[in-house]
N, C-alpha and C positions, 0 to 999 in steps of 0.2 A: 242259639235264635238268630237268623237274618231276619229281617226281616223289611228293612228299604235299602239302596244304598246307592251307589252318585259313581256316573262315569265320566270322563272329563275330556279321557283321551279321543283325537281323532284315528277314524279307522285307519289310515296308515302307520300310525305308529303303533295301533294295537297287532295289528297282522307281522310286524317287522319285530317286534318283540317277540311274539309269541312263533315265527317264522312260520307261519301259517297265511293259506290262499283265503282273502274275503272275498265273503259273497256280497252279491249287485246289491241285495233285499239287506241289509244293518239296518238297526233303528238309530234315528239321527245323534249325535254328541254335538254338544255335550249335554247331559240329562243329570240336573242334580240331586232328583228325589224319583227312583223308579222306584214303582211300587209291585207287588204280586200282581201277577194278571197281564202283567207289563212284557214286552221282548225285551231280552237280555243278548250279551254277546258272548257267545258259548264257543270256546277251543272241543274239536274231538280229532282225531287220529284217525284211518285207515287206507288200507291201499296204498300206505308208503309216505301218505300226503295227509301236513295239519291243515284244516278247515278251524275259519273263522264262520262263526254262523249264528243267524238268530233262531232265539229260542222263547217261545214262554217260559217267565216264570211260575211255577204250577205245573208239578210233575202230575200228568192224568193215567193214570193203571188204565188199560189194555178194557176194562168189566166194565169202566163209566161208558153209560148210553150218551151224556151228553158230558160236555165241561165241568157243570157243576153237579154231576150227579155222586160224589162224595162231599169228604172234607176236602178243603184246599191244602195240598199239597205243596210247600213252599221251601221245606225242611228233611233233612232225614236223619234220624239221630244214628251215629257209627256204631253205637252200642249193639244196636238194636235193626241195622239194615241189610244184615245178610238172611235175617229171618224174616221178614215182615215181607208178606206177598205183595205187597205195590213195590217192592225196591229190591227184593235177591235176584231177580235176574241182572235187571240194571248195571247194579254195582258189580257184579262179574264180568258182564258184556258190554256196560256201553257207560265207561267213564266218560268225564270230560272235564274240564277247566273253565269255570265263570268267573267274567274278567269285570272286574272295578276299581276304581281311584282308591275307591272308600266303602263302608257302610255304615248306618246308623245304630244304634242301640239304646236304649230307653232305660235310666236307671227310676225305678217305681216305688212311691212310701203313700204308703196309705193316706187318703186324705189331700194331698198334694196334686198338684199336675204334672206328669211323666213326664223329668230331666232327657233330651235327648244330648249323645255323645257322639260325633263322626270318629271313625278308626280307620286309620291309615298305618300304612308298612312307615315305619320310620325315616328310611332313608328314600321314602319318597317314591319308593319303585310302583308300578302297578300291580294290585293284588290279583291273585288267582284261587281264586275259592275253588275245594274240590266238588265236584258236582255229577250228577247221573242226571242220565236222559232217557227219552221214551218218545216213538213216535203213537201217536193215536190218530186213529183210522175210522173213527164215527162220523166225522163232521163230513163237510163240502169235501173239502178237499187233507188230507195229511197233516198233521199239527205239529211239531218236533215241539216238546213237551222237557221239563227240568227242574230240579231240585239243589239247592244247596246243602252238603254233606255237615252236619254239626256237630260237636264234641263237648265236652267239660270246660269250664272253663278256666284259663292260666289264675295267676295269682294276681295281673296286671289285670284283668276285665271281671277278676270275681266282684267286688265292691259297687259294677254296674247293675252285671248281670248273671247269669251261673250256666250260660251257655258261650261258644266261640263259634262261626263257621272255621272246617278246617281249612288250613291257608298255606300252599306249596311254595317253597322255591325253588326255583328253576330246577335246579337240580333233580326233583324229584316228579319235576312233569310229565318226562318219559315214562316214567313206572305205572304214575296213577292211568295214563291215556293207553297203556295198555301195550307203545312200542318197547317197552322194555323186557315185556316177559309178562310171571305173575309174580305172586307176593305184595300188592297192595295193599292188605290190611294194617301193615305195621305205621301206614302214612297218616291215618285218621288219627291224630292226634294233637293237641293244643301249641302253638309254636309259644317260643321263648318269652317268658315277658318283656323282652325288652325291644323284639320283632316290629312293634307295635305303640304308634303314639294315639293317645285317646284328646281326642279336641270338645269343652262343654262348648257345645251352641244351643241358638235359638227356643226355644217350642214353638215357632214359625215353623218349622219343620212336620210336626206333628199333624199338619195337614197334611195328605197325601195329594192336595191340589197344589202346595206352592211347588213356587220354580226358582231358579235364580241363584250366582254364585253366593246372593249373601247367606244364604242357607252354611257354608261352611265356615261362614267367619266365627270363631272366638266370642266368649264370652265372657265376665266374670262371674 
């Protein structure tokens, strides 16, 4: 599962890391508490060029008559993505990278306040989460929407949560984006246990209105 993320990189740095041409209407950074239905930074590829684009986090199937016309689809399970009517065309034809500095996950114990953890690359590099996207065109204007692809947790994540975003290293970006041919399905797996760092953070971030760099500060 991935239900909240943070992005602290400036646009020009993201564009450089992903060798992508940035759109003019990207969401502002830094944003320490990006929530579902908000706009995220997404890399797509086509016509020989990568683009860094804004998209609504919350995939909207073409049959939804309105944005709230069905369940909010912020994640797509790798185990069933190729079979689900909402996702099967997108995973074949419209794969993307969803860019973040890190994401939040909550450890839940019955009767206790959920404890958030902030998850980042151990080497501090930007995080490229596997995603799928689709334009939804029943509103006033076409809207690009996306979802994060998830897989079963690795051993490092398992004590906190049983799901994990599919996080791709740079060598796998061309295949996931469709630049290097077909056969991207094997990429939908958990990263090695040492790839991620887990930081226990304040329950202040449990509010979707919370903001500021202090959300990333480690607590005991």
